[in-house]
C-alpha positions as CSV (number, residue, x, y, z in Angstrom):
1,M,-23.2,-17.0,14.9
2,S,-20.3,-15.0,15.2
3,I,-18.9,-13.2,12.2
4,D,-15.0,-11.7,11.7
5,R,-14.4,-8.5,10.4
6,R,-13.9,-9.2,6.8
7,Q,-17.7,-10.7,7.1
8,A,-18.9,-7.7,8.9
9,M,-17.4,-5.3,6.0
10,E,-19.1,-7.0,3.2
11,K,-22.3,-7.2,5.0
12,M,-22.3,-3.5,5.8
13,L,-20.9,-2.9,2.2
14,G,-24.1,-5.0,0.6
15,F,-26.5,-2.9,2.5
16,A,-25.1,0.8,1.6
17,G,-24.4,-1.1,-2.1
18,M,-28.5,-1.8,-1.9
19,A,-29.3,1.9,-0.4
20,A,-26.6,3.7,-2.6
21,G,-26.1,1.6,-5.6
22,V,-23.1,-1.0,-6.0
23,G,-20.9,1.3,-8.3
24,M,-20.6,4.3,-5.6
25,V,-19.0,1.4,-2.8
26,S,-15.0,1.9,-3.0
27,P,-12.9,-1.2,-3.3
28,A,-10.6,0.9,-1.0
29,L,-13.2,0.2,2.1
30,L,-11.6,-3.3,2.2
31,A,-7.7,-2.2,1.8
32,S,-7.1,-3.4,4.9
33,D,-8.4,-6.6,4.2
34,V,-7.1,-7.5,0.7
35,C,-4.3,-5.7,-0.2
36,P,-0.4,-6.5,0.4
37,T,1.3,-5.6,3.2
38,D,4.5,-4.6,3.6
39,E,5.6,-8.0,3.5
40,A,5.7,-8.3,0.3
41,I,9.3,-6.4,0.0
42,G,9.9,-7.5,3.6
43,I,12.0,-4.6,5.3
44,G,8.8,-3.6,7.5
45,S,7.3,-0.1,8.5
46,E,8.1,0.1,12.2
47,G,11.3,2.1,12.3
48,G,15.1,1.5,12.6
49,Q,14.9,-1.8,15.1
50,Q,12.2,-3.4,12.9
51,L,14.5,-2.9,10.1
52,G,17.5,-4.3,11.3
53,N,15.9,-7.7,12.1
54,S,14.2,-7.9,8.9
55,L,17.3,-6.4,6.1
56,L,17.5,-7.8,2.5
57,T,20.1,-10.4,1.5
58,Y,23.3,-8.5,-0.2
59,A,24.5,-10.6,-3.3
60,K,28.1,-9.8,-4.7
61,L,27.1,-7.5,-7.5
62,D,29.7,-6.5,-10.7
63,P,30.3,-2.8,-10.5
64,I,30.5,-2.4,-14.1
65,R,27.0,-3.8,-14.8
66,V,25.5,-1.7,-12.1
67,A,27.4,1.6,-14.1
68,R,26.0,1.0,-17.1
69,H,22.5,0.1,-15.8
70,A,22.9,3.7,-13.8
71,Y,24.0,5.5,-16.8
72,A,21.2,4.6,-18.8
73,G,18.5,5.2,-16.0
74,Y,20.0,8.7,-15.7
75,A,18.2,9.8,-18.7
76,R,14.8,8.4,-17.6
77,G,15.0,9.7,-14.2
78,G,17.4,11.3,-13.2
79,C,20.6,11.0,-10.8
80,M,19.1,9.7,-7.7
81,Y,16.6,7.4,-9.7
82,G,19.5,5.9,-12.0
83,V,21.7,4.9,-8.8
84,F,19.2,3.4,-6.9
85,D,17.0,1.6,-9.6
86,A,20.9,0.2,-10.5
87,I,21.6,-1.4,-7.4
88,V,18.1,-2.9,-6.6
89,K,17.2,-4.0,-10.6
90,E,20.8,-6.0,-10.2
91,L,20.2,-7.3,-6.4
92,A,16.8,-8.4,-8.0
93,S,18.1,-10.4,-11.0
94,Q,20.6,-12.3,-8.9
95,G,18.3,-15.1,-8.4
96,H,19.0,-15.5,-4.8
97,E,16.3,-15.7,-1.9
98,D,15.5,-11.9,-1.3
99,A,15.8,-11.5,-5.4
100,C,11.8,-11.4,-5.7
101,R,11.6,-8.8,-2.5
102,F,14.1,-6.3,-4.4
103,S,11.7,-7.0,-7.4
104,A,9.0,-5.4,-5.5
105,I,10.6,-2.4,-4.4
106,P,8.9,0.5,-6.6
107,T,12.2,2.6,-7.6
108,N,10.5,5.4,-9.4
109,I,10.2,6.4,-5.7
110,T,13.6,8.2,-6.1
111,V,12.8,10.5,-9.4
112,Y,12.3,13.4,-6.8
113,G,16.1,13.3,-6.0
114,G,17.7,15.2,-8.9
115,G,18.9,17.9,-8.7
116,G,19.4,18.1,-5.2
117,V,15.4,17.4,-4.4
118,N,13.4,18.4,-6.6
119,G,16.2,21.1,-7.9
120,W,16.6,22.6,-4.1
121,G,20.3,22.2,-4.5
122,S,20.7,20.2,-1.2
123,I,22.2,16.8,-1.1
124,C,23.2,15.0,-4.3
125,G,20.8,12.3,-5.6
126,C,23.9,9.7,-6.2
127,V,24.4,9.8,-2.5
128,N,20.9,10.1,-1.2
129,A,20.0,7.0,-3.3
130,S,23.3,5.2,-2.6
131,A,22.9,5.1,1.3
132,M,18.7,4.3,0.6
133,A,20.2,0.9,-1.2
134,V,22.5,0.5,1.3
135,N,20.5,0.7,4.5
136,M,18.3,-1.9,3.9
137,L,20.9,-4.4,3.2
138,A,22.2,-7.4,5.3
139,G,25.7,-9.1,5.3
140,V,27.8,-5.8,5.6
141,D,28.3,-2.6,7.7
142,R,26.0,-0.7,6.4
143,A,27.2,2.5,8.2
144,A,31.0,2.3,6.8
145,V,29.9,1.8,3.2
146,I,27.1,5.1,3.3
147,D,30.6,6.9,5.3
148,A,32.9,5.6,2.6
149,V,30.4,6.5,-0.5
150,F,29.7,10.1,1.3
151,R,33.4,10.9,1.6
152,Y,34.6,9.7,-2.0
153,Y,31.6,12.1,-3.6
154,E,33.1,14.9,-1.2
155,K,36.5,14.9,-2.0
156,T,37.1,12.9,-5.3
157,P,37.4,14.4,-8.6
158,M,34.8,13.4,-11.2
159,P,33.7,12.2,-13.2
160,R,36.7,9.6,-13.5
161,G,36.8,10.2,-17.2
162,D,39.2,6.7,-18.1
163,S,38.7,5.3,-21.2
164,D,37.4,1.7,-20.5
165,F,35.5,2.9,-17.6
166,L,33.2,5.4,-19.8
167,N,33.6,2.8,-22.9
168,S,32.2,-0.3,-20.4
169,I,29.1,1.8,-19.3
170,G,28.7,3.5,-23.3
171,A,29.8,6.6,-22.5
172,P,29.4,9.3,-23.8
173,T,26.5,9.7,-25.3
174,R,25.8,13.4,-25.7
175,Q,26.9,16.2,-27.4
176,A,28.1,19.8,-27.9
177,D,27.0,22.3,-29.9
178,D,28.5,21.6,-33.0
179,G,28.0,18.0,-32.9
180,E,31.1,16.8,-31.1
181,L,31.0,14.1,-28.6
182,L,31.4,15.1,-25.2
183,N,34.1,13.8,-24.3
184,A,36.6,13.2,-20.9
185,E,38.8,16.0,-22.1
186,L,36.2,18.6,-22.6
187,I,33.7,17.6,-19.5
188,G,36.6,17.4,-17.5
189,Q,36.7,17.1,-13.3
190,S,36.1,18.9,-10.4
191,V,36.0,18.3,-6.5
192,A,32.7,18.9,-5.2
193,N,33.9,19.5,-1.7
194,S,30.4,18.8,-0.1
195,I,27.8,16.2,-0.7
196,L,25.6,19.1,-2.2
197,C,24.2,19.3,-5.9
198,H,24.6,23.4,-5.5
199,T,28.4,23.1,-4.9
200,S,28.9,20.1,-6.7
201,V,27.7,21.6,-10.1
202,T,28.9,24.9,-9.8
203,N,32.2,23.9,-8.6
204,W,32.4,21.6,-11.9
205,S,30.7,24.7,-14.1
206,A,33.5,27.0,-13.1
207,A,36.0,24.1,-13.9
208,S,34.5,23.5,-17.2
209,K,33.2,26.7,-18.5
210,F,30.2,25.0,-19.3
211,G,27.0,26.2,-18.3
212,A,24.9,23.7,-16.1
213,K,21.8,23.9,-18.4
214,H,24.4,22.9,-21.3
215,A,24.0,18.9,-22.6
216,A,27.9,18.8,-21.0
217,K,26.2,19.1,-17.6
218,L,23.3,16.4,-18.5
219,E,26.8,14.1,-19.7
220,R,29.0,15.1,-16.2
221,C,25.8,14.2,-14.1
222,A,25.5,11.3,-15.9
223,Q,28.7,9.9,-15.6
224,I,28.5,10.6,-12.0
225,T,25.7,8.9,-11.3
226,A,27.1,5.8,-13.2
227,E,30.4,6.4,-10.8
228,I,28.4,6.6,-7.7
229,A,26.7,3.6,-8.4
230,F,30.1,1.9,-9.7
231,I,31.5,3.2,-6.2
232,T,28.9,1.9,-3.7
233,V,29.0,-2.0,-5.1
234,E,33.1,-1.7,-5.1
235,F,32.4,-0.7,-1.3
236,L,29.7,-3.1,-0.6
237,N,31.4,-6.2,-2.3
238,Q,34.8,-5.2,0.3
239,S,32.2,-5.0,3.1
240,L,31.0,-8.5,2.3
241,V,34.1,-10.2,2.3
242,G,35.4,-7.8,5.4
243,T,38.1,-5.7,3.3
244,L,36.4,-2.1,3.1
245,S,38.9,0.2,4.3
246,A,38.0,3.6,2.4
247,E,38.3,6.9,4.2
248,R,34.8,7.5,6.6
249,G,35.6,11.1,7.6
250,A,38.2,14.2,7.1
251,E,41.0,13.7,9.6
252,G,41.2,17.6,10.4
253,N,37.6,17.1,11.6
254,V,38.9,15.8,15.4
255,E,40.6,18.7,15.9
256,C,37.5,20.9,15.4
257,A,35.7,18.4,17.7
258,A,37.1,19.1,20.7
259,C,35.1,22.1,21.2
260,H,32.0,21.5,18.3
261,K,31.1,18.2,19.2
262,P,27.5,17.1,19.9
263,T,26.8,17.1,23.2
264,A,24.2,16.8,26.2
265,L,24.8,20.5,28.0
266,E,21.9,23.2,29.1
267,P,22.5,26.5,28.9
268,D,24.4,27.0,32.1
269,G,27.1,25.0,30.6
270,Y,27.0,25.1,26.9
271,V,30.5,26.7,26.0
272,A,30.8,26.3,21.8
273,A,28.4,25.7,18.8
274,D,27.6,22.2,19.0
275,V,28.0,20.2,14.8
276,N,26.6,17.0,14.3
277,A,28.3,16.6,11.2
278,K,30.8,14.3,9.2
279,V,31.4,16.9,6.3
280,E,34.8,18.4,6.3
281,C,34.9,21.0,8.3
282,Q,37.4,23.8,6.7
283,T,35.5,23.5,3.3
284,C,32.9,25.9,4.9
285,H,34.9,27.4,7.6
286,S,37.8,28.7,6.0
287,S,38.0,32.5,4.2
288,H,36.5,32.5,0.5
289,E,39.3,33.2,-1.2
290,Q,41.4,30.0,0.4
291,L,38.1,28.1,-1.2
292,G,38.1,29.4,-4.7
293,G,38.4,32.9,-5.5
294,I,34.7,33.8,-4.6
295,P,35.1,37.9,-5.6
296,E,34.8,40.2,-3.1
297,H,31.1,41.5,-4.2
298,A,30.2,38.3,-2.3
299,D,28.4,39.6,-0.1
300,D,26.8,42.6,-2.0
301,G,23.3,40.7,-2.5
302,S,23.6,40.6,-6.4
303,C,24.3,37.0,-6.8
304,N,21.6,36.3,-9.5
305,S,23.1,38.6,-11.8
306,C,26.2,36.4,-12.5
307,H,24.7,32.9,-11.2
308,K,21.3,32.8,-12.4
């Protein structure tokens, strides 16, 4: 008589239960046989080639609905969660062939991205989430949409602050110390000149004169969460119908790449540092005075005395 693996495991567990007590036998021992596979979502776990063959269908979304969802989501889980949860949940609500698969995606996995990944000030959670969501979608030019979103974040004055957009997403909801709602005039705008949380928040703080622990910073980041969710869907919708023409990189980088593009050179032929990046080169490779008037004492090791 032959038995399959499942039957064999059950017999083994039965013997173990009699010997050690049934309560000591972990259900996890049968996990590989009884737990759902990643087919519940459908995008697989075997790398990029499999992903490319099993993307989930993108259906046109309403950018304002997604932005409103993202603005509210920021309060629950931060910027990365806000963008990702909004896009995924709105796709799950569309009722198309992959709706249930979108519903199965656990959006809480993105909470780590707040503050530039757990407060490290690295990649902003908004663009991190946007790329994560876009990268699993069929029917769009994923690379073009991701590039366009990143470039938008890098060079656009944010948050947008127009009254129609703010009213549509239900903003603002936070108050200054005197109880006044933190309106667009108080929040102001700044250009990140980067995709990093650190520079984005720092440039805004310098422009607005609000401290980064103030409610104004929370309001500003909640609005940017909504804005990046909005622009991601705008670009996705354009890509879906073949009209996406947003800027995907800095024109000035072409000149830099003449010497600094990635190569396969070995030491005997190596000339200049290879650069693997799409962010605007001049943002960092220019003098401090040109970029923002960083004071002369910037190199004396006393950063924390002013920038805590």
